[in-house]
C-alpha positions, -999 to +999 in steps of 0.1 A: +657-790+026+648-796+060+623-769+070+640-765+108+669-751+088+655-725+071+653-699+102+675-671+109+703-680+129+699-673+167+663-677+163+639-703+185+611-726+179+579-706+198+564-734+224+527-742+216+502-722+233+525-690+242+513-669+214+505-629+218+479-632+240+469-604+261+484-610+298+482-593+329+483-553+336+518-561+349+530-579+324+516-552+302+534-525+318+571-536+325+570-564+300+581-602+303+617-610+312+645-625+290+628-652+265+597-647+286+614-658+317+596-641+345+621-608+354+645-609+380+637-587+414+664-565+411+652-553+374+618-540+385+614-511+399+587-499+422+576-470+404+567-493+376+549-518+395+531-491+411+519-480+378+511-514+366+488-515+396+472-486+395+463-493+357+446-529+373+427-507+399+411-484+373+406-514+351+387-530+375+344-528+365+334-530+404+358-505+415+335-479+398+306-496+405+316-491+441+328-449+436+295-447+416+277-458+446+297-435+471+292-408+448+255-411+451+254-414+486+272-382+491+248-365+459+215-376+478+234-361+509+238-331+496+206-327+476+189-332+511+210-309+528+201-281+503+164-287+505+164-289+547+188-253+550+158-243+528+133-252+552+152-239+583+162-203+570+124-199+562+106-212+586+091-186+604+069-204+632+097-199+659+104-237+663+141-233+648+142-194+641+172-201+616+188-207+649+203-243+642+215-231+608+255-232+606+281-229+579+299-260+600+267-278+607+262-282+570+293-298+562+287-318+594+254-334+579+276-344+543+302-358+565+280-380+584+276-399+552+309-407+550+306-439+576+291-455+541+319-440+523+339-457+542+325-489+540+324-488+504+361-481+501+370-502+525+346-531+505+369-518+470+403-521+488+399-557+502+384-566+468+414-550+450+439-572+466+418-604+470+406-607+437+439-614+426+438-646+444+404-654+435+407-649+396+442-664+393+460-631+384+481-636+414+506-659+396+511-637+364+516-609+388+540-625+409+558-636+378+565-600+368+569-587+402+592-615+422+596-592+450+566-597+474+573-570+498+574-544+466+544-561+451+528-558+481+536-520+494+530-510+459+491-527+458+482-505+494+499-471+479+485-475+448+450-485+465+454-459+489+462-432+465+428-441+443+405-445+475+424-407+486+419-390+454+382-402+446+370-388+486+392-356+478+371-352+447+338-357+469+349-334+494+358-309+463+324-314+452+310-307+488+327-272+487+312-267+452+281-272+470+281-260+503+301-229+500+273-206+473+244-227+498+258-209+531+270-176+513+233-175+499+221-183+535+247-156+550+256-187+573+293-194+553+318-211+576+351-192+591+373-207+563+405-193+579+395-212+609+416-246+621+387-260+634+374-257+597+404-274+578+403-298+607+373-315+601+375-313+561+413-331+564+405-356+591+372-367+576+392-375+541+420-394+563+394-413+578+384-427+550+420-435+536+430-450+570+397-469+577+394-483+541+434-502+546+419-523+574+398-535+539+433-538+525+446-562+550+416-584+552+418-590+519+453-601+513+448-619+546+413-641+540+420-640+499+380-641+498+362-613+480+336-621+501+349-631+532+371-595+532+339-578+529+321-595+553+342-595+579+356-558+572+319-547+580+313-570+605+347-555+626+332-519+614+296-526+631+301-558+650+326-542+681+300-513+686+271-533+689+286-560+712+303-535+735+266-517+737+250-556+745+277-554+770+276-523+784+236-533+792+246-567+806+274-554+827+249-527+845+271-497+832+302-509+837+333-484+839+357-508+823+329-513+796+328-476+791+367-477+786+368-501+760+342-481+741+371-453+736+388-478+713+362-489+693+366-477+660+340-454+650+346-437+689+383-434+672+367-415+643+350-396+663+371-387+686+400-380+654+373-355+635+370-332+666+383-299+669+419-299+679+411-289+720+375-306+715+361-305+751+336-330+739+369-363+735+377-388+758+408-390+739+433-362+726+432-359+691+469-370+684+458-400+700+427-413+684+445-408+652+475-434+662+450-460+679+429-459+643+461-463+627+470-487+650+439-506+640+447-506+608+482-523+611+463-545+636+450-560+594+476-548+572+505-568+591+488-603+592+483-595+555+513-590+546+525-618+566+499-641+549+509-631+518+548-634+522+549-669+534+516-685+517+513-699+485+501-679+457 
């Protein structure tokens, strides 16, 4: 008997090289289409795409290294804050007299480290989308999710959610260390005060919003190194360039106006307490302008992702 006729009715020969190997995270979460073909765009739900992108994030080892670096940075800052608090509280020389020790000051000291946390989380966001292109996995991802708009939105939401959850964990760690410390030295911050909670929530939001700039740059440049370097330059070079321009122009007023719209300046103004007199812009305006910076990176990245070949 011809061996080819011994198969069950309706079966097909398996093409060479298409075994049961491990596919991409998207394929693992959603499964291939009928007969191994890509799924039609309408058959893929947003929640399933979001779940597959979340699985990719937590499976990438580099993400956890960046999180470990951010955690270590905050932990070191907390330890330094504990020792400096002991020094200020025990200073009897009259140099400080404990006047510089406040509950709000303890949190402000640790939140100062969030500048570098923002840098690390932006790198994580940029790498999350850029590695899809550098590793070539974007082809299998788009085979599983043909709708590029859905894929980009799910990827951005998964990355933002991951960063938001991790940053919230860092804030929780701060509370676990600083509240007992403030209570021991009787400098408990006013926990029912709006300014206290705004400081916490706004610093958390700043990390998430600014990190999305890195995501947009990763989608636009399709290079992990290029996205990270450009993100760092965008954050730091603007401040340096404006400072040099201010010195060269002899303190021109128009340069001072530009300084108000630089990313770090907007972060400072957004995290100030509502009604604070220390800001040049109202807090809501600073927040909207910070979102504008994020959109300036996300929109070109989205258009590039839609129009360019994988």
